[in-house]
C-alpha positions in Angstrom: 1.5 -7.8 -109.4 -0.3 -4.8 -110.6 -2.4 -2.5 -108.3 -5.7 -1.1 -109.2 -7.9 1.4 -107.3 -11.6 0.7 -106.6 -12.8 4.1 -106.4 -15.3 4.5 -103.5 -18.0 6.3 -105.4 -20.5 4.0 -103.5 -20.7 5.4 -100.0 -23.1 6.9 -97.7 -21.4 10.3 -98.4 -18.5 11.0 -100.7 -17.5 14.1 -102.5 -16.1 14.8 -106.1 -13.0 16.3 -104.4 -12.4 12.9 -102.5 -12.7 10.9 -105.8 -10.4 13.5 -107.5 -7.8 13.1 -105.0 -7.8 9.4 -104.9 -7.7 9.2 -108.7 -4.7 11.6 -108.9 -2.9 9.6 -106.2 -3.4 6.4 -108.1 -2.0 8.1 -111.3 1.0 9.5 -109.3 1.7 6.1 -107.8 1.6 4.4 -111.2 -1.4 2.2 -110.5 -2.5 0.2 -113.4 -6.0 1.2 -113.4 -9.1 3.1 -111.6 -12.3 1.4 -111.5 -15.8 2.6 -110.5 -18.6 0.7 -109.1 -22.1 0.2 -110.9 -24.9 0.7 -108.5 -28.3 2.2 -109.6 -30.3 2.2 -106.4 -30.2 1.2 -102.6 -33.7 0.0 -101.9 -35.2 1.2 -98.5 -35.6 -2.5 -97.9 -31.9 -2.8 -97.5 -31.9 -0.5 -94.5 -34.3 -3.2 -92.8 -32.0 -6.1 -94.0 -35.0 -7.3 -96.1 -33.4 -7.6 -99.6 -34.5 -10.7 -101.4 -30.9 -11.9 -101.6 -27.7 -11.4 -99.6 -25.2 -8.7 -100.6 -23.8 -10.0 -103.9 -25.7 -13.3 -103.5 -22.7 -14.1 -101.3 -23.3 -16.7 -98.7 -22.9 -15.6 -95.1 -23.5 -11.9 -96.1 -26.6 -9.9 -94.9 -29.7 -9.1 -97.0 -28.5 -5.6 -96.9 -26.1 -3.2 -98.8 -23.4 -1.6 -96.9 -24.8 1.9 -97.9 -27.9 3.6 -96.6 -30.9 4.1 -98.9 -30.6 7.8 -98.3 -26.9 7.8 -99.1 -25.4 10.5 -101.5 -23.2 8.2 -103.7 -22.2 8.8 -107.4 -23.2 6.7 -110.3 -20.3 4.7 -111.7 -20.9 5.0 -115.3 -20.9 8.9 -115.8 -17.6 8.9 -113.8 -15.8 7.0 -116.6 -15.6 9.9 -119.2 -14.7 12.0 -116.2 -11.8 10.0 -115.4 -10.7 9.9 -119.0 -10.4 13.7 -118.8 -8.8 13.7 -115.4 -6.1 11.2 -116.1 -3.4 10.6 -118.7 -1.8 7.2 -117.7 -3.9 5.0 -115.6 -6.5 2.6 -117.3 -10.1 3.2 -116.4 -13.2 0.9 -116.2 -16.3 0.1 -114.2 -16.4 -3.1 -112.1 -18.7 -4.5 -113.1 -21.2 -3.0 -115.6 -24.4 -4.8 -115.1 -25.5 -5.2 -118.8 -29.2 -5.9 -118.2 -29.6 -2.2 -117.3 -28.6 -1.2 -120.8 -29.1 -1.9 -124.5 -26.2 -3.9 -125.9 -25.9 -1.7 -129.1 -25.8 1.5 -126.9 -23.2 0.0 -124.7 -21.0 -0.9 -127.6 -21.2 2.6 -129.1 -20.7 4.4 -125.8 -17.7 2.4 -124.9 -16.1 3.0 -128.3 -16.3 6.6 -127.8 -15.0 6.7 -124.3 -12.0 4.6 -125.6 -11.2 7.6 -127.9 -11.8 10.0 -124.9 -9.3 8.1 -122.9 -6.7 7.8 -125.6 -7.2 4.0 -125.6 -7.1 3.3 -121.9 -10.7 1.8 -121.4 -11.1 -1.6 -119.7 -14.5 -3.2 -120.0 -16.1 -5.2 -117.3 -19.4 -7.0 -117.9 -21.5 -8.8 -115.4 -25.3 -9.7 -114.9 -26.2 -8.0 -111.6 -27.8 -9.8 -108.6 -30.5 -7.7 -107.0 -34.1 -7.9 -108.3 -35.0 -4.8 -106.6 -32.5 -3.0 -108.7 -33.7 -4.6 -112.0 -37.2 -3.2 -111.2 -35.8 0.2 -110.6 -33.9 0.0 -113.9 -37.1 -1.0 -115.7 -35.6 -4.5 -116.4 -37.4 -6.8 -114.0 -38.4 -9.0 -116.9 -34.6 -9.6 -117.6 -33.7 -10.9 -114.2 -34.3 -14.5 -114.8 -32.5 -14.3 -118.2 -29.6 -12.0 -117.1 -26.7 -14.3 -117.9 -28.0 -14.6 -121.5 -28.0 -10.7 -121.7 -24.4 -10.6 -120.9 -23.5 -13.2 -123.5 -25.5 -11.1 -126.2 -23.9 -7.9 -125.0 -20.5 -9.4 -125.6 -21.4 -10.7 -128.9 -22.9 -7.5 -130.1 -20.0 -5.4 -128.6 -17.5 -7.6 -130.5 -19.4 -7.6 -133.7 -20.0 -3.8 -133.8 -16.3 -3.0 -132.8 -14.9 -5.3 -135.7 -17.4 -4.4 -138.5 -18.2 -1.5 -140.6 -21.8 -2.5 -140.6 -23.3 -4.9 -138.2 -26.6 -6.8 -137.7 -27.6 -8.9 -134.8 -30.9 -11.1 -134.2 -31.1 -12.2 -130.6 -33.5 -12.0 -127.8 -32.3 -8.7 -126.4 -30.9 -7.2 -129.4 -32.6 -7.4 -132.7 -31.5 -5.0 -135.6 -30.5 -5.1 -139.2 -27.3 -3.7 -140.6 -26.1 -0.5 -138.9 -23.1 1.7 -138.5 -22.5 2.6 -134.8 -19.8 5.4 -135.3 -16.3 5.1 -134.3 -14.5 1.8 -133.5 -12.5 1.7 -130.3 -9.1 3.1 -130.3 -7.6 0.0 -128.9 -7.2 -2.8 -131.4 -8.6 -5.4 -132.1 -10.7 -4.1 -129.0 -10.5 -2.9 -125.3 -9.8 -5.9 -123.0 -13.0 -7.5 -121.6 -13.3 -8.7 -118.0 -16.0 -10.8 -116.6 -17.3 -11.7 -113.2 -19.6 -14.0 -111.2 -18.9 -17.3 -112.9 -17.8 -19.7 -110.4 -18.6 -23.0 -112.4 -15.3 -23.9 -114.1 -17.0 -25.3 -117.2 -19.1 -22.3 -117.8 -16.3 -19.8 -117.1 -14.0 -21.9 -119.4 -16.5 -21.8 -122.3 -17.1 -18.2 -121.9 -13.2 -17.5 -122.0 -12.5 -19.6 -124.9 -15.5 -18.7 -127.0 -15.3 -15.0 -126.5 -11.4 -14.7 -125.8 -11.9 -12.9 -122.7 -9.1 -11.0 -121.1 -9.8 -10.9 -117.4 -11.8 -12.1 -114.5 -12.8 -10.1 -111.4 -13.9 -11.6 -108.1 -14.5 -10.1 -104.6 -12.5 -10.7 -101.6 -11.2 -14.2 -102.8 -9.1 -16.0 -100.4 -6.0 -17.7 -101.7 -7.8 -21.1 -101.0 -10.8 -20.0 -103.2 -8.5 -18.9 -106.1 -6.3 -22.2 -105.9 -9.6 -24.3 -106.0 -11.0 -22.3 -108.9 -7.9 -22.3 -111.1 -7.2 -26.1 -111.1 -10.5 -27.2 -112.7 -10.8 -24.2 -114.9 -7.5 -25.2 -116.4 -8.8 -28.7 -117.1 -11.8 -27.4 -118.8 -9.8 -25.0 -121.0 -7.5 -27.9 -121.8 -10.6 -29.8 -123.2 -11.5 -26.8 -125.4 -7.7 -26.5 -126.7 -7.3 -23.2 -124.9 -5.2 -24.2 -121.9 -2.7 -21.5 -122.4 -5.6 -19.0 -122.1 -5.4 -19.0 -118.3 -1.8 -18.1 -118.3 -2.6 -14.7 -120.0 -6.0 -14.2 -118.2 -5.7 -11.1 -115.7 -6.9 -12.6 -112.5 -8.3 -9.7 -110.2 -10.3 -9.5 -107.1 -11.9 -6.5 -105.1 -10.4 -6.3 -101.6 -11.3 -4.1 -98.7 -8.0 -2.4 -97.6 -6.9 -0.9 -94.5 -3.5 -0.8 -92.8 -3.8 -1.3 -89.1 -1.5 -0.8 -86.2 -2.3 -4.0 -84.4 -2.7 -7.5 -86.2 -6.3 -8.3 -87.4 -8.0 -11.5 -86.9 -6.9 -13.5 -89.8 -9.2 -16.6 -89.2 -10.7 -17.8 -92.4 -14.3 -16.3 -92.7 -15.0 -16.8 -96.4 -15.8 -13.6 -98.2 -15.6 -11.8 -94.7 -12.0 -12.7 -94.3 -9.5 -9.9 -93.5 -7.4 -10.5 -96.5 -6.2 -7.1 -97.0 -7.1 -5.6 -93.7 -4.4 -5.8 -91.1 -0.8 -4.7 -90.4 1.8 -4.1 -93.1 3.3 -7.7 -92.4 -0.2 -9.4 -92.5 -1.0 -7.6 -95.9 2.4 -8.3 -97.3 2.1 -12.1 -96.5 -1.4 -12.3 -97.9 -0.4 -10.5 -101.1 2.5 -13.1 -101.5 0.0 -16.0 -101.0 -2.5 -14.4 -103.5 0.3 -13.9 -106.0 1.3 -17.6 -105.7 -2.1 -18.8 -106.6 -2.3 -16.7 -109.7 -3.8 -13.2 -108.7 -2.4 -10.7 -110.9 -4.1 -7.5 -109.9 -5.9 -6.7 -106.6 -8.6 -3.9 -106.9 -7.8 -2.0 -103.6 -11.4 -1.0 -102.2 -11.4 1.8 -99.5 -13.9 0.9 -96.7 -17.4 2.2 -97.0 -17.2 4.2 -93.8 -15.3 5.0 -90.7 -12.0 5.4 -92.5 -11.3 9.0 -93.6 -10.0 9.5 -97.3 -6.7 11.0 -95.9 -6.1 7.6 -94.0 -6.7 5.6 -97.2 -4.4 7.9 -99.3 -1.7 7.5 -96.7 -2.3 3.5 -96.8 -2.2 3.6 -100.6 1.3 5.2 -100.4 2.5 2.5 -97.9 1.2 -0.3 -100.2 2.9 1.0 -103.3 6.2 2.2 -101.7 6.7 -0.3 -99.0 4.5 -3.3 -99.1 4.4 -4.0 -102.9 8.4 -4.1 -103.2 8.5 -6.5 -100.3 5.9 -8.7 -102.1 8.1 -8.6 -105.4 11.2 -9.3 -103.5 9.8 -12.4 -101.9 
């Protein structure tokens, strides 16, 4: 099982020094990758629990973000070239880049440049977004009903630009004649592409098979959820003649992570479950269960508040040096 750090650039208050210290530790501990979070705005309506949809459109979550509208957080995308310069080993990526806020051709060209800046260590994560208020702030309100189509076009444009000297595309969101877009990615044939948000096995299988995608990223997924999803998606991939694709697909999920002195409540509460919040023993047991149902890489997510960065850094050391060896031994 690989480990990844989900950098807490989205908090009420966070400093560059904290992000730098956490990144340096992830590199020191030989984590696989460091990811940032894509968040453009926090609407004031969120502070009143009056968003149009619950957080992440997740059932049971409030119509509110876990960060206040006046919070001082950092945008995820500008941190990516900074991470490329600050590191030499860990892979870097943004989980998940909401494509409707950006033009497909611009995304493709910028990602290729960043892949060179990082020496070929870029992971690409694509998603559709979920918050209408954020689409409005990003001048993309008209795309919200068609956001999943935008993701598909972005993948097609990126793969076309990255694999052709000149490329043209004529779609709904990107429409251009033959152009060159500069350097191709350093990684060949391209950087790995991760997707998120698709729970329907048929749609997920179609996208994996059609675009030869490399990974999937969920959020706080329980072992039961992952097991329920993997069976049907394997069946759908088998129908498409791509059953072996699931065996190479990087299965990831973002997990809130804190090591506690006393046992946490492990009662199943859907996305609110304490999967990686608990004692060393509880976290070890849950990581074993996640491994057994196919999770290959948890994205370790420091809490939004109330846990100092120094505590998180100490917990990350314990995770890497004590918990993970116990998981691998079991």
